[in-house]
C-alpha positions, -999 to +999 in steps of 0.1 A: +000+000+000+013+035-008+017+059+020+002+093+022+029+109+001+029+137-025+030+119-059+018+149-080-017+154-092-042+126-087-064+113-116-093+090-108-114+068-131-147+058-115-168+031-131-204+031-118-229+005-127-261-008-112-244-038-096-209-026-087-184+002-089-147+002-095-121+029-089-087+033-107-062+060-101-028+074-113-005+102-103+007+127-128+044+117-122+038+079-125+033+056-155+012+031-135-025+030-132-038+011-102-072-002-092-084+000-056-093-033-040-124-034-017-104-059+004-069-050+015-043-072+001-065-088-025-073-081-062-110-076-054-119-046-076-157-048-076-175-027-049-211-038-046-232-008-055-255-010-025-263+009+007-277-004+039-295+017+065-295+006+102-331+004+113-343+034+134-311+055+131-294+075+104-265+052+100-255+039+066-231+013+053-219+007+017-206-021-004-197-055+012-203-041+046-238-031+036-245-066+024-232-080+056-253-057+078-284-065+057-279-102+061-267-104+097-284-075+114-316-070+094-305-037+079-325-021+051-307-028+018-310-003-009-300-016-044-302-003-080-288+031-070-279+042-105-312+032-121-332+049-093-312+081-097-319+080-135-356+075-128-356+104-104-385+092-082-381+097-044-372+065-025-393+056+006-372+041+035-388+036+069-415+061+060-390+088+050-385+101+015-350+102+001-339+118-032-323+090-053-295+113-064-286+119-028-284+081-022-261+077-053-240+106-040-237+089-006-225+056-021-200+074-044-186+095-016-182+065+007-166+044-020-143+072-030-132+072+006-111+041-003-087+066-019-076+076+016-053+046+014-031+065-010-040+102-008-064+127+006-096+132-015-086+169-017-056+157-039-080+146-067-071+168-097-095+153-122-123+127-119-138+108-149-170+089-142-178+061-167-210+040-171-225+017-197-245+045-214-249+082-211-285+084-222-316+103-210-313+115-175-281+096-168-258+125-172-279+148-151-282+122-124-244+119-122-239+156-122-263+160-093-247+131-074-211+144-079-219+180-069-209+184-033-192+150-029-157+165-025-147+196-004-123+207-031-141+204-064-119+187-090-125+187-128-152+162-135-160+145-168-184+118-178-181+091-205-196+058-217-180+024-214-172+024-251-153+056-248-134+042-218-126+012-240-112+036-266-090+054-241-078+021-227-068+007-261-049+038-271-029+034-240-018-001-250+008-011-276-004-003-311-001-039-322-031-048-300-055-024-319-040-011-351-064-031-372-093-042-349-099-050-313-130-067-298-143-065-263-169-090-249-187-079-218-206-108-202-229-100-173-263-109-162-280-127-192-263-110-221-230-104-239-224-068-249-198-067-277-177-037-287-157-037-320-130-010-323-116-001-357-095+029-368-101+045-402-066+055-413-079+073-444-088+104-422-067+130-405-067+127-376-074+090-376-111+084-368-117+055-345-152+039-345-167+014-321-197-007-331-219-022-305-239-054-306-259-072-278-266-109-276-289-127-251-267-151-232-276-172-201-252-174-171-234-208-171-237-210-133-275-213-137-274-247-154-282-267-123-262-295-106-270-325-129-236-334-143-247-347-177-272-319-183-247-293-171-220-306-194-244-306-224-255-270-217-219-258-213-210-273-247-240-255-261-228-222-245-194-227-259-208-232-295-231-202-291-202-179-280-180-193-308-207-182-333-208-148-318-171-141-319-167-156-354-194-133-367-179-103-349-145-110-363-157-119-398-128-114-423-112-087-403-077-089-389-085-088-352-054-081-332-069-087-297-099-099-277-108-086-243-132-107-221-148-088-192-171-104-166-170-132-140-192-154-163-163-161-186-147-194-174-124-220-189-149-246-176-171-239-206-149-221-230-132-248-251-137-243-289-144-206-285-112-200-266-092-219-292-106-196-319-099-165-299-063-174-294-056-182-330-030-156-339-043-130-315-038-118-280-066-125-255-071-108-221-095-114-193-103-091-164-129-067-151-113-033-144-108-021-180-134+007-179-121+024-148-086+021-160-096+034-195-112+065-179-079+071-161-059+066-193-081+092-210-074+118-182-037+112-183-035+115-221-053+148-221-032+161-192+001+151-207-009+158-244+011+128-256+006+093-268-017+081-296-048+102-286-034+134-301-035+117-335-069+101-331-105+111-326-131+089-311-164+087-330-187+065-309-225+067-309-224+096-283-199+116-304-205+142-330-192+127-362-189+159-383-173+193-382-197+222-386-186+257-396-193+287-418-173+312-438-170+348-425-152+380-435-124+389-411-104+421-417-114+419-454-104+383-458-127+353-461-120+328-433-135+296-419-151+297-385-154+264-366-187+261-348-191+224-337-161+201-337-162+164-343-153+141-314-172+159-286-203+145-269-232+155-292-254+163-262-228+187-248-219+204-281-232+239-287-220+273-299-234+308-297-220+338-316-230+372-330-221+383-366-230+408-392-250+400-424-241+425-450-268+417-476-293+390-485-314+369-462-296+336-459-266+320-442-246+289-454-234+263-430-206+240-440-209+204-428-180+180-431-187+144-419-156+125-409-169+092-421-176+103-457-159+123-484-162+160-489-184+187-474-220+198-479-237+232-476-269+237-456-286+270-465-309+287-439-333+313-453-343+341-430-377+350-444-389+386-441-355+398-427-353+436-433-328+445-461-294+459-454-266+454-429-278+438-397-264+420-366-275+384-359-272+362-329-269+325-338-272+294-315-261+260-328-268+229-307-273+192-312-308+177-304-299+142-316-267+125-326-272+135-362-295+165-360-285+201-353-308+229-344-300+264-355-317+294-339-311+329-352-322+362-337-323+396-354-305+421-332-307+451-356-280+477-360-284+502-331-298+536-342-296+527-379-321+498-377-340+488-346-339+452-336-370+431-345-358+402-322-375+379-346-363+343-343-358+318-371-353+282-361-344+252-382-334+216-377-307+202-400-298+166-405-260+167-407-253+130-417 
């Protein structure tokens, strides 16, 4: 265990799911990324995502201690913290109403307390929270939960598991992902598959991740009958083999990553032989939290492969958006929305002058296609002559941009009408 020493700035990747959480960390002056164990001296990275309230008093436990108190002392177990926070409905416990975001915040704060093994929480310079998907209310739920957790507020970012996978791979030797890498996440009753592929025909290199989900039973639920269990495990092996064969196709897959406790050599026979054929195969369960940490370090140090690559997952804007303006008598390009950012966080507001006419042209350059296209927006009934406009650009869907333009007039020369034109543009 590291002592409470000054090891530079502390970066933390926090993987939060409905069942468990994991915490990885690194210092700015170290090349190592470590994952906290919930049990000292063991490689037990999964922290059960549960709370337990002691009956009749305001005393709470988290993780394994919460499970123990619920089983041995009749405590009130609170599960599904993330999904309840996303739903946003108050939780009733012993006749009292609790905000689900507050319960999520309590768990995150208690679990982050494990960092006291290596440094004070005030030493956290940047925190990246990762989860399976950043959809709907998930981002807002996390923002509310994180607010107020730490006395000294660090920089906080949020990302999906597929983005954490991207960061993790770009932190690995290039021979593991230069053509294709596939991750299989096996939990509950499904396998979630991510396939990472760089497109080296773009500058910077665009990296795409395709996602597929397959229903898949847990092999531990097959019962105790030896003959039946063996038959079902063989069937499981064949089903998984078909999944990875289909995922690989004719691609040159450099590596496979297997995440989840359900993967076991007890049933993986033919499928494991296929995976290992000319490839590297890795098994573990702390890739996402380490990936989030890799991303923070790469951004901080401004080195490694990330500076030459842009991630274009399903949460990312996959096109550059801009327009041409006159600056000091010269025509120049003004970038409005940049590819690679989370589409739901991407927006731009600016003011500019329109010398004549009643239209503006927006240049859209998709990174996964060739060339650019022009989108023209007509401002009907705009008064003639020079005028000042305020424009707001924002993404309402992963491929739809909303443009809102307001007429601000030109001072004493032409009063503002404050009329607003609004249009939705499909960018790819």
